[in-house]
Backbone as XML, in Angstrom:
<?xml version="1.0"?>
<chain id="A" units="angstrom">
  <residue number="1" name="VAL">
    <atom name="N" x="-46.123" y="-75.897" z="29.770"/>
    <atom name="CA" x="-44.760" y="-75.910" z="29.268"/>
    <atom name="C" x="-44.247" y="-74.476" z="29.095"/>
  </residue>
  <residue number="2" name="ALA">
    <atom name="N" x="-45.084" y="-73.607" z="28.542"/>
    <atom name="CA" x="-44.673" y="-72.216" z="28.333"/>
    <atom name="C" x="-44.334" y="-71.538" z="29.661"/>
  </residue>
  <residue number="3" name="LYS">
    <atom name="N" x="-45.120" y="-71.816" z="30.685"/>
    <atom name="CA" x="-44.880" y="-71.232" z="32.008"/>
    <atom name="C" x="-43.545" y="-71.722" z="32.578"/>
  </residue>
  <residue number="4" name="LEU">
    <atom name="N" x="-43.252" y="-73.010" z="32.392"/>
    <atom name="CA" x="-41.980" y="-73.553" z="32.873"/>
    <atom name="C" x="-40.806" y="-73.002" z="32.065"/>
  </residue>
  <residue number="5" name="LEU">
    <atom name="N" x="-40.986" y="-72.853" z="30.752"/>
    <atom name="CA" x="-39.917" y="-72.265" z="29.928"/>
    <atom name="C" x="-39.570" y="-70.867" z="30.417"/>
  </residue>
  <residue number="6" name="LYS">
    <atom name="N" x="-40.602" y="-70.092" z="30.732"/>
    <atom name="CA" x="-40.368" y="-68.736" z="31.235"/>
    <atom name="C" x="-39.676" y="-68.777" z="32.598"/>
  </residue>
  <residue number="7" name="LYS">
    <atom name="N" x="-40.158" y="-69.632" z="33.486"/>
    <atom name="CA" x="-39.575" y="-69.764" z="34.824"/>
    <atom name="C" x="-38.098" y="-70.172" z="34.746"/>
  </residue>
  <residue number="8" name="GLN">
    <atom name="N" x="-37.780" y="-71.059" z="33.811"/>
    <atom name="CA" x="-36.416" y="-71.562" z="33.668"/>
    <atom name="C" x="-35.575" y="-70.713" z="32.715"/>
  </residue>
  <residue number="9" name="LYS">
    <atom name="N" x="-36.129" y="-69.601" z="32.251"/>
    <atom name="CA" x="-35.444" y="-68.674" z="31.351"/>
    <atom name="C" x="-34.927" y="-69.365" z="30.094"/>
  </residue>
  <residue number="10" name="GLY">
    <atom name="N" x="-35.740" y="-70.340" z="29.602"/>
    <atom name="CA" x="-35.418" y="-71.000" z="28.345"/>
    <atom name="C" x="-34.329" y="-72.049" z="28.414"/>
  </residue>
  <residue number="11" name="ARG">
    <atom name="N" x="-33.912" y="-72.396" z="29.625"/>
    <atom name="CA" x="-32.808" y="-73.351" z="29.794"/>
    <atom name="C" x="-33.270" y="-74.621" z="30.494"/>
  </residue>
  <residue number="12" name="GLY">
    <atom name="N" x="-32.596" y="-75.710" z="30.174"/>
    <atom name="CA" x="-32.809" y="-76.956" z="30.895"/>
    <atom name="C" x="-32.130" y="-76.865" z="32.251"/>
  </residue>
  <residue number="13" name="THR">
    <atom name="N" x="-32.785" y="-77.336" z="33.283"/>
    <atom name="CA" x="-32.214" y="-77.209" z="34.630"/>
    <atom name="C" x="-31.085" y="-78.200" z="34.890"/>
  </residue>
  <residue number="14" name="TRP">
    <atom name="N" x="-31.021" y="-79.262" z="34.146"/>
    <atom name="CA" x="-29.988" y="-80.284" z="34.363"/>
    <atom name="C" x="-28.659" y="-79.852" z="33.743"/>
  </residue>
  <residue number="15" name="CYS">
    <atom name="N" x="-28.707" y="-79.330" z="32.503"/>
    <atom name="CA" x="-27.478" y="-78.994" z="31.781"/>
    <atom name="C" x="-27.215" y="-77.493" z="31.676"/>
  </residue>
  <residue number="16" name="GLY">
    <atom name="N" x="-28.259" y="-76.685" z="31.878"/>
    <atom name="CA" x="-28.104" y="-75.238" z="31.770"/>
    <atom name="C" x="-28.110" y="-74.713" z="30.341"/>
  </residue>
  <residue number="17" name="GLN">
    <atom name="N" x="-28.283" y="-75.592" z="29.360"/>
    <atom name="CA" x="-28.282" y="-75.185" z="27.962"/>
    <atom name="C" x="-29.666" y="-74.687" z="27.541"/>
  </residue>
  <residue number="18" name="PHE">
    <atom name="N" x="-29.682" y="-73.751" z="26.603"/>
    <atom name="CA" x="-30.940" y="-73.244" z="26.078"/>
    <atom name="C" x="-31.659" y="-74.337" z="25.285"/>
  </residue>
  <residue number="19" name="PHE">
    <atom name="N" x="-32.982" y="-74.334" z="25.359"/>
    <atom name="CA" x="-33.786" y="-75.193" z="24.501"/>
    <atom name="C" x="-33.832" y="-74.560" z="23.123"/>
  </residue>
  <residue number="20" name="THR">
    <atom name="N" x="-33.771" y="-75.377" z="22.086"/>
    <atom name="CA" x="-33.912" y="-74.900" z="20.720"/>
    <atom name="C" x="-35.190" y="-75.504" z="20.138"/>
  </residue>
  <residue number="21" name="PRO">
    <atom name="N" x="-35.688" y="-74.937" z="19.051"/>
    <atom name="CA" x="-36.924" y="-75.473" z="18.469"/>
    <atom name="C" x="-36.849" y="-76.957" z="18.088"/>
  </residue>
  <residue number="22" name="SER">
    <atom name="N" x="-35.660" y="-77.464" z="17.809"/>
    <atom name="CA" x="-35.528" y="-78.870" z="17.407"/>
    <atom name="C" x="-35.342" y="-79.828" z="18.591"/>
  </residue>
  <residue number="23" name="ASP">
    <atom name="N" x="-35.166" y="-79.293" z="19.792"/>
    <atom name="CA" x="-34.964" y="-80.140" z="20.974"/>
    <atom name="C" x="-36.238" y="-80.878" z="21.370"/>
  </residue>
  <residue number="24" name="LEU">
    <atom name="N" x="-36.057" y="-82.084" z="21.878"/>
    <atom name="CA" x="-37.155" y="-82.824" z="22.490"/>
    <atom name="C" x="-37.161" y="-82.437" z="23.962"/>
  </residue>
  <residue number="25" name="ILE">
    <atom name="N" x="-38.250" y="-81.847" z="24.403"/>
    <atom name="CA" x="-38.367" y="-81.346" z="25.770"/>
    <atom name="C" x="-39.317" y="-82.243" z="26.538"/>
  </residue>
  <residue number="26" name="GLU">
    <atom name="N" x="-38.896" y="-82.648" z="27.740"/>
    <atom name="CA" x="-39.732" y="-83.513" z="28.568"/>
    <atom name="C" x="-39.968" y="-82.874" z="29.927"/>
  </residue>
  <residue number="27" name="ILE">
    <atom name="N" x="-41.130" y="-83.165" z="30.482"/>
    <atom name="CA" x="-41.477" y="-82.708" z="31.820"/>
    <atom name="C" x="-40.982" y="-83.744" z="32.807"/>
  </residue>
  <residue number="28" name="ASP">
    <atom name="N" x="-40.315" y="-83.289" z="33.860"/>
    <atom name="CA" x="-39.708" y="-84.173" z="34.848"/>
    <atom name="C" x="-40.131" y="-83.765" z="36.245"/>
  </residue>
  <residue number="29" name="HIS">
    <atom name="N" x="-40.341" y="-84.748" z="37.096"/>
    <atom name="CA" x="-40.563" y="-84.489" z="38.516"/>
    <atom name="C" x="-39.200" y="-84.308" z="39.182"/>
  </residue>
  <residue number="30" name="ILE">
    <atom name="N" x="-38.984" y="-83.187" z="39.836"/>
    <atom name="CA" x="-37.716" y="-82.926" z="40.509"/>
    <atom name="C" x="-37.474" y="-84.010" z="41.551"/>
  </residue>
  <residue number="31" name="VAL">
    <atom name="N" x="-38.431" y="-84.211" z="42.441"/>
    <atom name="CA" x="-38.415" y="-85.353" z="43.364"/>
    <atom name="C" x="-39.354" y="-86.376" z="42.730"/>
  </residue>
  <residue number="32" name="PRO">
    <atom name="N" x="-38.822" y="-87.520" z="42.291"/>
    <atom name="CA" x="-39.660" y="-88.505" z="41.605"/>
    <atom name="C" x="-40.861" y="-88.943" z="42.444"/>
  </residue>
  <residue number="33" name="ARG">
    <atom name="N" x="-41.944" y="-89.238" z="41.765"/>
    <atom name="CA" x="-43.134" y="-89.720" z="42.462"/>
    <atom name="C" x="-42.833" y="-90.990" z="43.239"/>
  </residue>
  <residue number="34" name="SER">
    <atom name="N" x="-41.935" y="-91.817" z="42.701"/>
    <atom name="CA" x="-41.567" y="-93.061" z="43.379"/>
    <atom name="C" x="-40.850" y="-92.805" z="44.705"/>
  </residue>
  <residue number="35" name="GLN">
    <atom name="N" x="-40.367" y="-91.577" z="44.885"/>
    <atom name="CA" x="-39.689" y="-91.200" z="46.124"/>
    <atom name="C" x="-40.520" y="-90.214" z="46.938"/>
  </residue>
  <residue number="36" name="GLY">
    <atom name="N" x="-41.809" y="-90.161" z="46.652"/>
    <atom name="CA" x="-42.703" y="-89.304" z="47.414"/>
    <atom name="C" x="-42.962" y="-87.938" z="46.831"/>
  </residue>
  <residue number="37" name="GLY">
    <atom name="N" x="-42.430" y="-87.668" z="45.638"/>
    <atom name="CA" x="-42.651" y="-86.381" z="44.997"/>
    <atom name="C" x="-44.096" y="-86.210" z="44.573"/>
  </residue>
  <residue number="38" name="LYS">
    <atom name="N" x="-44.552" y="-84.991" z="44.585"/>
    <atom name="CA" x="-45.939" y="-84.666" z="44.232"/>
    <atom name="C" x="-46.034" y="-84.206" z="42.781"/>
  </residue>
  <residue number="39" name="ASP">
    <atom name="N" x="-47.266" y="-84.093" z="42.285"/>
    <atom name="CA" x="-47.514" y="-83.576" z="40.951"/>
    <atom name="C" x="-47.690" y="-82.053" z="40.970"/>
  </residue>
  <residue number="40" name="ASP">
    <atom name="N" x="-47.186" y="-81.397" z="41.996"/>
    <atom name="CA" x="-47.290" y="-79.942" z="42.129"/>
    <atom name="C" x="-46.403" y="-79.237" z="41.108"/>
  </residue>
  <residue number="41" name="TYR">
    <atom name="N" x="-46.832" y="-78.032" z="40.726"/>
    <atom name="CA" x="-46.058" y="-77.203" z="39.797"/>
    <atom name="C" x="-44.631" y="-76.999" z="40.291"/>
  </residue>
  <residue number="42" name="LYS">
    <atom name="N" x="-44.461" y="-76.822" z="41.602"/>
    <atom name="CA" x="-43.118" y="-76.560" z="42.142"/>
    <atom name="C" x="-42.216" y="-77.791" z="42.097"/>
  </residue>
  <residue number="43" name="ASN">
    <atom name="N" x="-42.773" y="-78.960" z="41.772"/>
    <atom name="CA" x="-41.979" y="-80.185" z="41.696"/>
    <atom name="C" x="-41.786" y="-80.658" z="40.249"/>
  </residue>
  <residue number="44" name="ILE">
    <atom name="N" x="-42.066" y="-79.821" z="39.272"/>
    <atom name="CA" x="-41.820" y="-80.225" z="37.890"/>
    <atom name="C" x="-40.878" y="-79.238" z="37.211"/>
  </residue>
  <residue number="45" name="GLN">
    <atom name="N" x="-40.159" y="-79.770" z="36.235"/>
    <atom name="CA" x="-39.194" y="-78.971" z="35.484"/>
    <atom name="C" x="-39.137" y="-79.510" z="34.065"/>
  </residue>
  <residue number="46" name="LEU">
    <atom name="N" x="-38.561" y="-78.717" z="33.185"/>
    <atom name="CA" x="-38.369" y="-79.145" z="31.805"/>
    <atom name="C" x="-36.913" y="-79.545" z="31.616"/>
  </residue>
  <residue number="47" name="LEU">
    <atom name="N" x="-36.726" y="-80.672" z="30.955"/>
    <atom name="CA" x="-35.381" y="-81.155" z="30.650"/>
    <atom name="C" x="-35.311" y="-81.565" z="29.185"/>
  </residue>
  <residue number="48" name="HIS">
    <atom name="N" x="-34.112" y="-81.487" z="28.626"/>
    <atom name="CA" x="-33.882" y="-82.088" z="27.316"/>
    <atom name="C" x="-34.066" y="-83.595" z="27.486"/>
  </residue>
  <residue number="49" name="ARG">
    <atom name="N" x="-34.493" y="-84.267" z="26.435"/>
    <atom name="CA" x="-34.753" y="-85.710" z="26.546"/>
    <atom name="C" x="-33.527" y="-86.475" z="27.047"/>
  </residue>
  <residue number="50" name="HIS">
    <atom name="N" x="-32.345" y="-86.188" z="26.510"/>
    <atom name="CA" x="-31.148" y="-86.921" z="26.942"/>
    <atom name="C" x="-30.798" y="-86.616" z="28.395"/>
  </residue>
  <residue number="51" name="CYS">
    <atom name="N" x="-31.066" y="-85.404" z="28.851"/>
    <atom name="CA" x="-30.837" y="-85.064" z="30.261"/>
    <atom name="C" x="-31.843" y="-85.795" z="31.144"/>
  </residue>
  <residue number="52" name="HIS">
    <atom name="N" x="-33.076" y="-85.888" z="30.672"/>
    <atom name="CA" x="-34.110" y="-86.596" z="31.421"/>
    <atom name="C" x="-33.720" y="-88.065" z="31.578"/>
  </residue>
  <residue number="53" name="ASP">
    <atom name="N" x="-33.199" y="-88.675" z="30.524"/>
    <atom name="CA" x="-32.740" y="-90.062" z="30.596"/>
    <atom name="C" x="-31.639" y="-90.213" z="31.648"/>
  </residue>
  <residue number="54" name="ASP">
    <atom name="N" x="-30.676" y="-89.297" z="31.650"/>
    <atom name="CA" x="-29.575" y="-89.343" z="32.624"/>
    <atom name="C" x="-30.092" y="-89.171" z="34.046"/>
  </residue>
  <residue number="55" name="LYS">
    <atom name="N" x="-30.989" y="-88.208" z="34.257"/>
    <atom name="CA" x="-31.524" y="-87.952" z="35.592"/>
    <atom name="C" x="-32.333" y="-89.139" z="36.088"/>
  </residue>
  <residue number="56" name="THR">
    <atom name="N" x="-33.144" y="-89.741" z="35.209"/>
    <atom name="CA" x="-33.946" y="-90.893" z="35.587"/>
    <atom name="C" x="-33.048" y="-92.051" z="36.018"/>
  </residue>
  <residue number="57" name="ALA">
    <atom name="N" x="-31.979" y="-92.288" z="35.284"/>
    <atom name="CA" x="-31.040" y="-93.354" z="35.644"/>
    <atom name="C" x="-30.416" y="-93.078" z="37.014"/>
  </residue>
  <residue number="58" name="LEU">
    <atom name="N" x="-30.063" y="-91.836" z="37.275"/>
    <atom name="CA" x="-29.485" y="-91.475" z="38.568"/>
    <atom name="C" x="-30.517" y="-91.624" z="39.683"/>
  </residue>
  <residue number="59" name="ASP">
    <atom name="N" x="-31.758" y="-91.199" z="39.427"/>
    <atom name="CA" x="-32.829" y="-91.342" z="40.424"/>
    <atom name="C" x="-33.029" y="-92.814" z="40.782"/>
  </residue>
  <residue number="60" name="GLU">
    <atom name="N" x="-33.023" y="-93.682" z="39.762"/>
    <atom name="CA" x="-33.217" y="-95.114" z="39.998"/>
    <atom name="C" x="-32.050" y="-95.706" z="40.778"/>
  </residue>
  <residue number="61" name="GLU">
    <atom name="N" x="-30.844" y="-95.254" z="40.469"/>
    <atom name="CA" x="-29.662" y="-95.722" z="41.195"/>
    <atom name="C" x="-29.723" y="-95.307" z="42.659"/>
  </residue>
  <residue number="62" name="MET">
    <atom name="N" x="-30.179" y="-94.072" z="42.909"/>
    <atom name="CA" x="-30.299" y="-93.583" z="44.280"/>
    <atom name="C" x="-31.309" y="-94.426" z="45.065"/>
  </residue>
  <residue number="63" name="MET">
    <atom name="N" x="-32.384" y="-94.857" z="44.402"/>
    <atom name="CA" x="-33.397" y="-95.681" z="45.055"/>
    <atom name="C" x="-32.802" y="-97.025" z="45.484"/>
  </residue>
  <residue number="64" name="LEU">
    <atom name="N" x="-31.906" y="-97.568" z="44.677"/>
    <atom name="CA" x="-31.296" y="-98.857" z="44.996"/>
    <atom name="C" x="-30.429" y="-98.775" z="46.239"/>
  </residue>
  <residue number="65" name="TYR">
    <atom name="N" x="-29.775" y="-97.646" z="46.448"/>
    <atom name="CA" x="-28.824" y="-97.508" z="47.542"/>
    <atom name="C" x="-29.361" y="-96.763" z="48.756"/>
  </residue>
  <residue number="66" name="SER">
    <atom name="N" x="-30.660" y="-96.474" z="48.749"/>
    <atom name="CA" x="-31.201" y="-95.766" z="49.909"/>
    <atom name="C" x="-32.025" y="-96.698" z="50.769"/>
  </residue>
</chain>
C-alpha cells in the first residue's frame, strides 16, 4: 500500500483527491480479473472505497455490454 501511495502521489486515481488518514482505502485491479486482468503490481491501484464501488459498478456494466 505504501508503495502504491508513493506511486500515486497520495491521490486516488479515480477521483484525483488526496487520501486522508480517515479515508477507507481499497486495492483495485485496473483491468478486473474477470476481464483477464492479472495480479501484477502494474495492474493494481488504490482507490477510496466509494470510488472503488463506482468503478466496480461500471466494470460490471461494461461486462454486460461487451
